[in-house]
Each structure stands twice: as C-alpha cells, then as structure tokens.
TIMI-942000 format. One line per 8 residues: number of its first residue (from 1); their letters; for each residue z, y, x of C-alpha. Coordinates in steps of 0.05 Angstrom, whole numbers. Layout:
REM TIMI-942000
NUM> A> Z,Y,X  ...
***
This chain:
REM TIMI-942000
1> XXXXXXXX> -863,-1520,-490  -873,-1460,-446  -887,-1420,-504  -823,-1442,-538  -784,-1420,-474  -819,-1352,-480  -797,-1345,-545  -726,-1360,-534
9> XXXXXXXX> -729,-1314,-480  -754,-1253,-514  -701,-1261,-560  -638,-1257,-497  -611,-1202,-465  -634,-1198,-394  -573,-1190,-368  -548,-1253,-412
17> XXXXXXXX> -565,-1299,-349  -526,-1360,-377  -567,-1362,-445  -625,-1359,-402  -603,-1421,-370  -578,-1456,-431  -644,-1441,-464  -690,-1462,-397
25> XXXXXXXX> -644,-1531,-395  -657,-1543,-464  -736,-1538,-453  -724,-1589,-393  -693,-1633,-428  -741,-1635,-492  -800,-1644,-448  -826,-1704,-432
33> XXXXXXXX> -779,-1743,-368  -761,-1674,-356  -815,-1667,-297  -877,-1629,-337  -839,-1566,-351  -846,-1534,-281  -845,-1460,-309  -773,-1481,-347
41> XXXXXXXX> -751,-1511,-284  -758,-1443,-240  -735,-1404,-299  -668,-1443,-291  -667,-1443,-216  -674,-1364,-220  -614,-1367,-271  -577,-1398,-231
49> XXXXXXXX> -584,-1354,-172  -567,-1300,-214  -500,-1332,-239  -482,-1348,-153  -483,-1420,-168  -521,-1438,-107  -494,-1498,-91  -516,-1539,-168
57> XXXXXXXX> -587,-1493,-151  -592,-1538,-88  -576,-1589,-120  -619,-1573,-181  -679,-1568,-134  -670,-1639,-104  -676,-1669,-174  -751,-1646,-179
65> XXXXXXXX> -785,-1652,-121  -850,-1614,-148  -804,-1547,-154  -793,-1545,-76  -869,-1537,-75  -879,-1497,-131  -812,-1447,-120  -816,-1446,-43
73> XXXXXXXX> -783,-1370,-41  -729,-1386,-97  -721,-1458,-60  -716,-1414,11  -671,-1367,-19  -627,-1419,-56  -616,-1459,19  -604,-1385,55
81> XXXXXXXX> -549,-1369,1  -518,-1432,7  -504,-1432,79  -559,-1480,109  -604,-1415,137  -641,-1469,191  -665,-1495,140  -683,-1444,96
89> XXXXXXXX> -716,-1414,148  -766,-1479,163  -785,-1471,88  -798,-1408,87  -841,-1410,153  -885,-1464,119  -906,-1433,64  -982,-1426,50
97> XXXXXXXX> -995,-1355,25  -954,-1326,75  -930,-1271,22  -884,-1212,41  -820,-1246,2  -825,-1309,36  -822,-1274,109  -770,-1228,87
105> XXXXXXXX> -732,-1294,69  -748,-1322,138  -727,-1264,177  -656,-1262,141  -651,-1336,150  -671,-1325,219  -613,-1272,222  -564,-1311,191
113> XXXXXXXX> -579,-1370,237  -570,-1325,301  -646,-1334,322  -643,-1257,334  -709,-1251,380  -752,-1287,317  -721,-1243,268  -744,-1183,302
121> XXXXXXXX> -808,-1208,312  -813,-1220,237  -779,-1149,224  -821,-1110,272  -880,-1144,233  -854,-1126,166  -847,-1056,191  -926,-1056,211
129> XXXXXXXX> -956,-1063,134  -890,-1031,101  -883,-1021,28  -859,-957,-5  -792,-943,1  -780,-1002,51  -780,-962,109  -705,-948,108
137> XXXXXXXX> -687,-1016,98  -727,-1049,151  -703,-995,203  -637,-1019,181  -647,-1093,188  -687,-1080,259  -627,-1042,290  -582,-1095,260
145> XXXXXXXX> -616,-1152,306  -623,-1112,358  -544,-1100,358  -538,-1173,350  -587,-1186,417  -531,-1140,460  -471,-1175,438  -497,-1236,455
153> XXXXXXXX> -531,-1209,522  -600,-1228,509  -654,-1170,525  -653,-1112,476  -712,-1061,470  -663,-1006,440  -616,-990,492  -594,-910,476
161> XXXXXXXX> -577,-873,399  -640,-847,382  -642,-783,333  -664,-825,272  -594,-866,282  -560,-808,251  -592,-793,183  -559,-849,153
169> XXXXXXXX> -485,-878,149  -525,-953,157  -564,-934,219  -505,-902,251  -457,-957,233  -503,-1004,273  -520,-947,330  -438,-951,336
177> XXXXXXXX> -438,-1030,341  -492,-1028,395  -453,-972,435  -392,-1020,434  -434,-1082,459  -451,-1041,518  -378,-1016,524  -402,-940,505
185> XXXXXXXX> -330,-930,470  -332,-858,472  -399,-852,434  -380,-908,388  -324,-865,356  -369,-805,345  -417,-846,312  -368,-884,266
193> XXXXXXXX> -341,-812,248  -418,-797,234  -426,-857,193  -361,-849,152  -383,-772,139  -446,-796,115  -415,-852,65  -386,-795,26
201> XXXXXXXX> -446,-781,-12  -444,-845,-41  -407,-870,-111  -331,-878,-113  -349,-951,-120  -391,-957,-66  -361,-910,-12  -290,-958,-21
209> XXXXXXXX> -328,-1014,-4  -372,-988,48  -327,-942,81  -270,-1002,104  -300,-1046,152  -323,-972,186  -250,-952,188  -237,-1027,208
217> XXXXXXXX> -283,-1022,266  -259,-954,291  -190,-980,297  -215,-1032,342  -252,-971,382  -192,-933,381  -150,-984,412  -194,-1000,469
225> XXXXXXXX> -197,-925,485  -121,-929,492  -108,-875,427  -49,-930,402  -20,-865,350  -93,-849,322  -104,-922,313  -41,-942,282
233> XXXXXXXX> -49,-886,232  -125,-903,214  -95,-978,203  -54,-957,143  -112,-932,109  -150,-995,112  -138,-1034,46  -162,-1102,79
241> XXXXXXXX> -147,-1136,11  -206,-1092,-22  -264,-1113,26  -314,-1155,2  -320,-1214,58  -277,-1264,85  -293,-1244,157  -283,-1161,148
249> XXXXXXXX> -219,-1176,112  -192,-1223,171  -217,-1174,227  -178,-1116,187  -122,-1151,186  -118,-1162,262  -137,-1100,282  -79,-1074,233
257> XXXXXXXX> -37,-1116,265  -55,-1093,334  -46,-1024,321  25,-1032,299  46,-1078,347  118,-1054,383  116,-1080,455  102,-1148,476
265> XXXXXXXX> 101,-1163,400  131,-1225,358  78,-1281,359  116,-1314,304  117,-1257,260  46,-1246,275  18,-1314,254  48,-1289,184
273> XXXXXXXX> 18,-1219,175  -53,-1253,198  -42,-1304,145  -94,-1361,126  -167,-1377,170  -232,-1348,142  -254,-1399,84  -325,-1401,107
281> XXXXXXXX> -372,-1397,38  -442,-1394,45  -467,-1335,90  -399,-1303,79  -376,-1330,159  -369,-1301,225  -421,-1310,274  -417,-1353,336
289> XXXXXXXX> -393,-1301,384  -341,-1275,333  -315,-1333,318  -305,-1359,390  -259,-1286,400  -224,-1303,333  -199,-1379,358  -177,-1347,429
297> XXXXXXXX> -138,-1296,388  -107,-1351,355  -92,-1394,420  -64,-1337,442  -12,-1329,383  -3,-1401,403  13,-1393,469  67,-1337,451
305> XXXXXXXX> 94,-1389,410  101,-1430,471  65,-1491,433  46,-1519,500  43,-1597,483  -1,-1579,421  -57,-1536,458  -62,-1586,520
313> XXXXXXXX> -74,-1644,473  -123,-1603,429  -163,-1578,486  -160,-1638,531  -203,-1672,476  -253,-1625,476  -251,-1622,543  -251,-1696,567
321> XXXXXXXX> -315,-1704,531  -354,-1655,577  -364,-1686,642  -433,-1646,663  -424,-1576,678  -441,-1515,629  -443,-1447,610  -424,-1460,543
329> XXXXXXXX> -376,-1401,526  -335,-1441,474  -318,-1498,528  -307,-1450,583  -258,-1414,540  -225,-1478,524  -212,-1492,601  -177,-1423,601
337> XXXXXXXX> -130,-1437,552  -117,-1514,574  -107,-1480,641  -50,-1425,613  -17,-1483,569  -2,-1526,638  22,-1471,676  64,-1451,609
345> XXXXXXXX> 37,-1378,612  60,-1361,681  19,-1331,742  15,-1332,813  37,-1386,851  81,-1415,798  12,-1421,758  -19,-1445,817
353> XXXXXXXX> 18,-1509,828  1,-1533,766  -66,-1516,753  -97,-1535,825  -98,-1611,809  -130,-1601,748  -188,-1587,787  -188,-1655,819
361> XXXXXXXX> -195,-1692,752  -250,-1638,725  -284,-1624,786  -347,-1581,747  -306,-1544,697  -330,-1474,708  -277,-1438,667  -212,-1476,700
369> XXXXXXXX> -255,-1445,769  -254,-1383,748  -185,-1390,732  -161,-1410,797  -203,-1346,836  -170,-1305,783  -97,-1327,804  -124,-1326,884
377> XXXXXXXX> -131,-1254,873  -76,-1237,836  -34,-1261,889  -80,-1228,942  -111,-1290,972  -185,-1275,976  -204,-1326,1029  -179,-1387,987
385> XXXXXXXX> -213,-1363,926  -282,-1365,972  -271,-1427,1001  -253,-1460,932  -320,-1424,902  -355,-1454,966  -340,-1526,949  -349,-1515,884
393> XXXXXXXX> -422,-1491,891  -432,-1547,941  -410,-1597,889  -464,-1569,837  -510,-1572,890  -500,-1645,899  -509,-1661,826  -582,-1649,829
401> XXXXXXXX> -630,-1603,791  -589,-1605,731  -540,-1560,746  -580,-1516,784  -575,-1462,725  -500,-1462,729  -497,-1459,802  -541,-1396,798
409> XXXXXXXX> -517,-1374,737  -507,-1293,735  -424,-1299,730  -422,-1351,775  -464,-1308,833  -439,-1250,809  -361,-1278,827  -391,-1309,892
417> XXXXXXXX> -422,-1242,923  -362,-1196,889  -316,-1241,935  -356,-1244,999  -370,-1161,992  -280,-1165,987  -286,-1183,1059  -348,-1145,1089
425> XXXXXXXX> -385,-1207,1089  -454,-1173,1071  -497,-1228,1093  -469,-1284,1061  -475,-1238,999  -541,-1220,1003  -565,-1299,1026  -531,-1318,957
433> XXXXXXXX> -571,-1264,922  -637,-1278,951  -618,-1359,930  -606,-1339,855  -667,-1297,849  -710,-1353,878  -685,-1399,828  -696,-1350,763
441> XXXXXXXX> -771,-1330,789  -785,-1397,799  -776,-1404,712  -824,-1358,695  -807,-1292,652  -767,-1324,592  -696,-1321,628  -634,-1328,589
449> XXXXXXXX> -581,-1286,579  -559,-1239,639  -610,-1261,694  -647,-1194,689  -576,-1152,701  -573,-1200,756  -644,-1193,792  -630,-1116,788
457> XXXXXXXX> -569,-1124,821  -610,-1173,881  -657,-1119,889  -612,-1071,898  -578,-1109,949  -638,-1138,983  -663,-1067,988  -608,-1047,1037
465> XXXXXXXX> -624,-1103,1082  -660,-1104,1150  -696,-1174,1143  -770,-1168,1120  -757,-1226,1081  -709,-1195,1031  -749,-1137,1036  -816,-1166,1008
473> XXXXXXXX> -769,-1205,959  -736,-1151,935  -809,-1113,915  -825,-1181,876  -761,-1181,840  -772,-1109,819  -850,-1124,795  -824,-1180,752
481> XXXXXXXX> -778,-1134,722  -832,-1082,707  -878,-1130,684  -825,-1163,636  -803,-1084,606  -851,-1032,628  -798,-981,603  -740,-1001,650
489> XXXXXXXX> -723,-943,683  -690,-974,733  -749,-1027,749  -795,-973,760  -743,-933,807  -732,-1002,842  -808,-1019,844  -814,-942,880
497> XXXXXXXX> -770,-957,925  -791,-1022,950  -856,-1001,965  -836,-962,1020  -830,-1023,1058  -903,-1053,1049  -940,-1058,1110  -1002,-1055,1079
505> XXXXXXXX> -1036,-1005,1131  -1094,-986,1083  -1056,-936,1042  -1021,-895,1096  -1043,-840,1134  -1080,-860,1200  -1044,-841,1267  -1096,-799,1298
513> XXXXXXXX> -1082,-752,1238  -1014,-757,1244  -1016,-739,1324  -1075,-685,1311  -1027,-631,1321  -974,-658,1377  -990,-640,1449  -965,-703,1488
521> XXXXXXXX> -973,-670,1561  -936,-610,1550  -880,-662,1511  -882,-705,1581  -870,-637,1622  -828,-610,1582  -774,-665,1587  -726,-699,1550
529> XXXXXXXX> -666,-661,1522  -599,-700,1541  -544,-693,1494  -480,-678,1534  -445,-749,1539  -369,-745,1519  -326,-761,1581  -247,-782,1573
537> XXXXXXXX> -203,-719,1589  -160,-727,1656  -94,-717,1663  -97,-696,1732  -86,-619,1747  -155,-585,1754  -178,-553,1819  -172,-480,1838
545> XXXXXXXX> -226,-430,1825  -248,-384,1877  -210,-327,1838  -139,-351,1845  -107,-327,1780  -58,-280,1782  15,-299,1807  70,-300,1749
553> XXXXXXXX> 130,-262,1746  191,-292,1763  241,-295,1713  308,-254,1729  363,-301,1736  411,-304,1675  492,-282,1706  537,-341,1712
561> XXXXXXXX> 589,-342,1663  661,-337,1687  726,-344,1657  765,-288,1606  823,-293,1660  783,-292,1723  809,-249,1778  770,-244,1842
569> XXXXXXXX> 818,-224,1888  860,-289,1870  842,-346,1910  827,-407,1869  853,-465,1864  820,-516,1911  845,-583,1872  814,-551,1810
577> XXXXXXXX> 752,-597,1822  798,-659,1820  822,-696,1763  889,-672,1730  932,-741,1760  901,-732,1817  920,-665,1841  984,-652,1882
585> XXXXXXXX> 1021,-607,1833  1010,-674,1790  1080,-710,1762  1085,-763,1715  1138,-753,1659  1201,-801,1661  1216,-854,1621  1153,-901,1631
593> XXXXXXXX> 1164,-972,1655  1125,-1036,1678  1050,-1023,1656  1055,-952,1645  1080,-930,1711  1030,-971,1756  973,-935,1715  1003,-874,1745
601> XXXXXXXX> 999,-900,1819  932,-886,1857  897,-950,1866  906,-989,1922  974,-951,1937  1038,-980,1947  1095,-969,1908  1168,-938,1934
609> XXXXXXXX> 1227,-900,1927  1222,-835,1897  1255,-807,1958  1202,-821,1998  1138,-791,2012  1075,-804,1968  1025,-849,1995  967,-806,1973
617> XXXXXXXX> 934,-763,2019  950,-689,2012  887,-648,2005  870,-602,2062  858,-532,2069  912,-511,2029  990,-509,2018  1021,-552,1970
625> XXXXXXXX> 1070,-523,1931  1119,-567,1903  1143,-564,1832  1212,-559,1799  1244,-609,1774  1260,-617,1698  1334,-605,1676  1354,-679,1649
633> XXXXXXXX> 1364,-682,1569  1426,-673,1531  1448,-737,1485  1445,-733,1424  1500,-734,1371  1539,-706,1319  1574,-639,1317  1646,-642,1324
***
C-alpha cells in the first residue's frame, strides 16, 4: 500500500496538498482497519498542516494513537499551531531522539506558553551547535525571548543595545521593544526608524507586511514622548486592516485612536472606532501582559461611558472569590477598576468617602490599598497613608507565612519606604528594607520578578546606615547579587563600597606602620589649634579705643524759613499762637441762634447782653484793638 501511495504522489505537484491529502486518505481507507499504514497517515497529517487545517490535524492524530509516537515532531507542531503550546512543549520534550527539530518546536512552544526562561535556555543550546544559515534566525529568537523577559519583569541577560542589533530589521525591532520595556523611549524611537529603513530592502509584499507593526509601535513611542502631532501624522500612514494578525490590527487601531484624540475624547465614539475584540485563533492571540493592558483600556472606556453599575457587578464577581492576598496583576487591576466604579470616576476626598468602606469588606486587597494610598497622596495626607499601610502589613503578618511573599513584595515595600522617606523617617524605612532583604535571602537565589531590583535598593540604603548590622547585611546582599549575575556593574560597585566597612584586620595596614612617620611628642608640645568660636553680636556700643577718633565736624544749622511778607520792624501779634476763635479780635457772624451761638462761647462762660463786656479774659501784654461793626445789609426787593 505504501508503494501505491508513492506512485500516486509522484504524479501530483508538490503544491497540490489537497490532492495529496485525498490520495493519503484513500490509501488509509483501503488498508486493513486503517491502522497499519503509518506512512499514509503521516502523509495525510503533513498535508493537513500544509492546508492550515490544524483542528482537523489534531483530531486526525487522536484517531490513530500509534501515529503520536511515530510522528512526534508533526504532532507537537500540530498542537502548537492549534493553540495548545503547553501540550506541544511537553510532547516535544519527551522525544527520545532529542532531534534538533523537536528542540525548535519545544522552544517555540515554550515561548508561546510564556515560559520565557526555558525558551531562552533552549535557544542558547541551539545556538551553540547551530547549522548553516541558522545564526541570524536564532539571534532573532533569542532577542525576542530577552525582550519578553524584560516586559514581564524577569531577570534578563541583555540590558543594552549591541552593534549586531543594527544589522537587520528584525534585530533592530527587538532591540527597540527592549528599550520600551526598560522605558528608554528616546533610544526606542531611533531603533524603530532604523528597523523601518532596513525593511526597505525587502520586496514590496514583504515590506508592507513588516513595516506596519513597526510604525504602529512607533506611534505608541511618539505618544509616550509627547510628540502628538508626529504620532497623529504617522498613524494615518498605518493601514491597520492590512496587518496579518488580529493582535497587531487591534493594537494599531488603539494607537491610532489615541493619536487622533482631541481633548478628553468621546468614549462612545472611541468604542465604535475600536470595533470588536480580538478573536483568538491558535497562535494569533496577545500575551498575558498585553491582554491585561487591553482589558484595562476597555474598562477605561466603560468608565468614560459611565457604566458604573455593570463594572461594579462584573469586577466584584471575580474579586469576591479572592480571599487571600495576591500579587496577581489581573486581580489587582480589577480592584482598581472596582474602586473607580464605586467612586464614579471621582478623585480626592469625595472618592475616599466611597472607597474607604470597601477596605473593611476586603481587608487583604492589595490593589484597593494602593488606590487609597494614591488618593491620600493626592490630597496631601501622607501620615494617613502611612498609618493605612502599617495596619495592612500588620494584618498580613497575622495571616501567617503564606502571606509573607505579599508582605515583602517589591511593590509594597517600595511604597512603604517611599512614604517613610517623604516624611524624613529614615530609620523605619531602613528597618522595612532590612526585613524584606532577610525574607528574600532566605528563599535562595531564584527570586521572582523585581526582587533583584529591590535588593539593589536595599543594599544602597543600608550602606548609608550607621548600624553595623545594616552594613553587614548590605555587603551580604551585594555578594548575593554579584553571585547571581557577575556582569551586574551595580552589584560589583556595591560590593566594593560595602567592603570598606569590613572589620577584618588582616587585610588592613598595621597601625605601627601607619604611625611610623608621626612624632607624638612634637604634636603634644605644639598643642591643639582651637578654632575661633562664633559669638553673638552685641547690641551695646563698644568701649572707646586708646586713640580717640577725630570728632566729626558739626553741621551748619539751616536758616529758618520766614513768611514772604515778614517785616522785622513791625511788632508781631502776640495772639498769633491762639486759634482764630480765641483771639480778642474775633467777632462771630450774626444771625446764628441756638446751638450755633452756644458753640461760639468759651467753655464754661456765662452768656449776657452784647453791651456787656465779654467774660473771656484778655491776653495781657498788648493793647486790644476793637473792630468796627459792619453796616447792616439792605433788604432785597424788586426795583421800583
């Protein structure tokens, strides 16, 4: 039967996979029970893979158990293309022959299953014994794996751009994505331009397929850099519908929408612009960290459309099942969205009124705690934030050792110490750092993401402490970091800095040798130079010196000012210093009665007739001159 199949295949073209599949299925049907002709079964499986009918290929292999052993490579690749990378990696890892093809499938499956550490190990082994024309492809795969490790926060061996990364557009694009993961956006923009320029050497069809994702990523970088005008112009050149995979299409639409947003934007219109969600099919789906960000974007649109009730219900359904504290990013992001829905997108004190009661219902919710801390900081109430964090950590300590990883997580420790430092409380901050370092050092050298960065910060902080225990701990921390990664310059510098506080006297210069050139007796006889003590400046006038200073010449008095009509021969009026009403020459105007007349009299004087002399005493030393009474005024009347 195998010879019959061979003769049939020899008559067909190599691209006619449908006819090959039909011939193989006919050969399997004609065999006894359809289980003996493994060659025909394997041919049919390969034809299904060539036709991209992966679901049918998986069902076909499940029908023939013997084929799983005979065609392990094809079976593992089938599971990978069908969207089951974890199973594909396990099948490929169990291969007895350990062929290069199985290692490639396992590495790619581990990459797709987000087991990036194992994928890096496999690609490194493949690079050691590489085949011809495989060096460039393996370099691209290794670079992509390192970028994924940086995006997830795991330790990565590649932290800077190398010259080899600028030779091909794939490596330049990977280097740009690594810069984005490290928040080096300026360098990322340069590398994306380089990748786009290198892609210009491809054919027209290949260039259109490769340049779209590069430009979509560049739009994101320009937005992060604040270059909105450039981002908007570039987004118009990106044809999202022409991209190959659904994830790239959705990301390009999202970046284009953000580039064209005016002001606060319209959430209802933006949701229509984004269209439907990503349809996951096989390997065409976003990674876990990408999916979390895309979901958060959708939640933000729902908040903009004021769907508060629906968000509270949907997020509470997931949060209600979570009793123990967790560091899961998805759960903690849902807690933030739930808090925003309860506060109805408000901030400040109004939001705290709605969110604080939620912490009593979910006392171990890390995401909710960080949300409240952020609101306290926005309102300028750092002491309340510190009190809240201290109570939360106390509850975690009472929960037992199962919550220690959350209690000493890099994010929570970083928030706690930052709050302490903002209030100049250095000692509690160092104590929190020291407890976290002791916890993670007891776990061994395999640390979760972010712990290495936390230990670097702990070592740097404890070096400034005057406590001997803190200095010893800092040296031990930098020694562990240097042992884990000998190329880490920060750890090497910290190890050298902490070595200066070592009490090992064997490596130090002996004291007699240091004091050999010093004459103690001459130093003692010379005495100690005393620095002048600053004294407070006295406000008293200093005592006169032995040599009196020359007296200052007296200034010439300024001449007095006299009136313009002053006559020195005329005797001045002796009553000129008195008020006008108190002078003897003053006569009040007639016609005033009652209160007006009483005001003209001197205080305490007795009124009398006009013929009598005034009761005011005259001013002595001068002759009183009586004024002439004015003539009576004529009555007004009409002229005759």
